[in-house]
C-alpha angles and dihedrals in degrees: 000000000000093000134003109284094014128096121219110239116226115192123203120231085235097058102074122196118294089253092053094044088054089050096052094041093076090050091049089049090052090051095050095042092061090069099036091101088064090063098037093051088058100036107025095170097054109087094170096108092044089051090048089054091046090053090050089055093043089052090049089054091054091249096119131061119242094224094051093047089050090053091048094052088093094054109120102240104172148306135064120190093240095058103044141042117263091255092052090046093052090047090054090047088053090056091046091052091050089051089051096058090094087064096045131354094222089075087076086074089047091056090051093046094051091044089055089046092052090051091049094048093048092052108032093162095057108085091188098052096100092042090053091048091050092049090053093047093049089047089057094055110108121200093260089050091046091051093049095045093048088063091067120093121252114276113266095013099086116079098230145010131057093314093045124106094291134094100317091053094057140071121346093340091057092044091054094047091049091051090048090051091047089050091052091051090049090050088053093051089049098047 
């Protein structure tokens, strides 16, 4: 505590400012929405992932309150591994990550990574599926989104949070995020 009755606020490097979270939420929603069809084709009656993406977009437009969206991040909006194919599950996780951006900006990378994973799982015979998805994702990054995302620590090098040494830092998800972060650095050198 910094004074009696007041708590000291400690902000994670993965949080980003509210303005930056709103900026990256739209990009995260775009990434997740690209794979939404994989989920909806398999589970047409479950609109949880679509609602999660809509919430991310509404947050980006300033229509939703940060505190309320943080409370909602634990809502069960969709898929369980036992009910859906791995591709549909990854697409639902992409939507969930996009909806978690109000809580922490680093979830934007999670949305992109799960979307790329969904594409790969849906087309296991296409070696270039992830590379094409990454190219599309990088092409959708505007200068304000790039500036916000570049504030985030490299995946796997921060001790906690979404970009810490956990799930998003390993396997295909970690590879995708590393590629995105490298693409951001390349874009900065070019322009």
